[in-house]
C-alpha positions as CSV (number, residue, x, y, z in Angstrom):
1,M,-7.1,-18.8,-1.6
2,E,-3.0,-19.3,-0.9
3,T,-0.9,-16.3,0.3
4,R,0.9,-16.4,-2.8
5,A,-2.2,-15.8,-5.3
6,L,-3.9,-13.0,-2.6
7,R,-0.4,-11.6,-2.9
8,E,0.3,-11.3,-6.8
9,A,-3.2,-10.2,-7.2
10,L,-3.5,-7.3,-4.5
11,S,0.3,-6.3,-6.4
12,A,-1.4,-6.1,-9.6
13,D,-4.5,-4.0,-8.3
14,L,-1.8,-1.7,-6.7
15,A,0.1,-1.6,-9.6
16,R,-2.6,-0.2,-11.4
17,I,-2.8,3.3,-9.7
18,S,-0.9,5.8,-10.7
19,G,1.9,7.3,-8.5
20,V,2.6,4.0,-7.2
21,K,5.1,1.3,-7.6
22,V,5.0,-2.2,-6.3
23,Y,8.3,-3.8,-5.5
24,P,8.5,-7.7,-5.9
25,S,7.8,-9.3,-2.9
26,A,7.7,-13.6,-1.5
27,T,6.7,-12.3,1.8
28,N,3.3,-11.9,3.4
29,A,3.6,-7.5,2.8
30,L,4.9,-5.8,-0.3
31,L,6.7,-3.0,-0.6
32,L,5.0,0.3,-2.2
33,D,6.9,3.6,-3.6
34,L,4.3,6.8,-3.5
35,A,4.7,9.6,-5.1
36,G,2.8,11.3,-2.7
37,S,3.8,11.6,1.2
38,A,3.8,8.2,3.3
39,E,2.5,10.5,5.9
40,R,-0.6,11.7,4.8
41,T,-1.4,8.3,2.8
42,V,-1.0,6.2,6.5
43,N,-3.4,8.7,7.8
44,C,-5.7,9.2,5.1
45,L,-6.0,5.0,5.3
46,R,-6.5,5.3,9.3
47,A,-9.0,7.6,9.2
48,A,-10.7,4.8,7.0
49,S,-9.9,2.2,9.6
50,I,-7.3,1.0,7.4
51,F,-4.1,0.1,8.8
52,I,-0.8,0.3,7.0
53,R,3.0,1.2,8.0
54,N,5.1,4.2,6.5
55,C,8.4,3.0,6.1
56,D,10.4,5.9,7.3
57,S,11.2,4.8,10.5
58,M,12.9,1.7,9.2
59,S,15.3,3.6,6.9
60,E,16.2,7.5,6.6
61,H,16.4,6.5,3.0
62,F,13.0,5.7,2.5
63,R,12.0,9.8,3.1
64,N,8.4,9.7,3.3
65,R,7.6,8.4,0.1
66,F,7.2,4.5,1.3
67,I,4.8,2.2,2.8
68,R,4.2,-1.4,3.9
69,I,1.3,-3.6,3.4
70,A,0.2,-6.1,4.7
71,V,-1.4,-9.6,2.2
72,K,-4.5,-10.2,3.9
73,C,-8.4,-12.0,2.5
74,E,-9.4,-10.7,-0.7
75,S,-11.9,-8.7,0.3
76,Q,-9.7,-6.8,2.4
77,N,-7.0,-6.4,0.0
78,S,-10.1,-4.8,-2.5
79,R,-11.1,-2.9,0.1
80,I,-7.3,-1.2,0.6
81,V,-7.0,-0.9,-2.8
82,A,-10.2,1.2,-3.0
83,A,-9.4,2.8,-0.3
84,L,-5.6,4.0,-1.9
85,T,-7.1,5.2,-4.8
86,L,-9.3,7.2,-3.2
87,A,-6.2,8.7,-1.5
88,N,-4.2,8.6,-4.1
89,G,-6.7,11.0,-5.9
90,V,-7.6,13.0,-3.0
91,L,-4.1,13.6,-1.8
92,S,-2.2,14.1,-5.4
């Protein structure tokens, strides 16, 4: 599957998670605005060996609410969505 199709599928799956806003992208990464703490989400996923980026180091305007997720293969994307769904429920 090409990156564009993988990105679109991942974006649609992530957009179904309550408290997550996905911004459109033409790159191999997605920017997400979280209702909760980006730092706590990153740490929660890191415990599951899933590494995503807290965007705070990119700009002070992100204010611990934005993360960036790289588009991976279909199975890894599914794993990211499942872990983020679980983390979102635990951290809410």
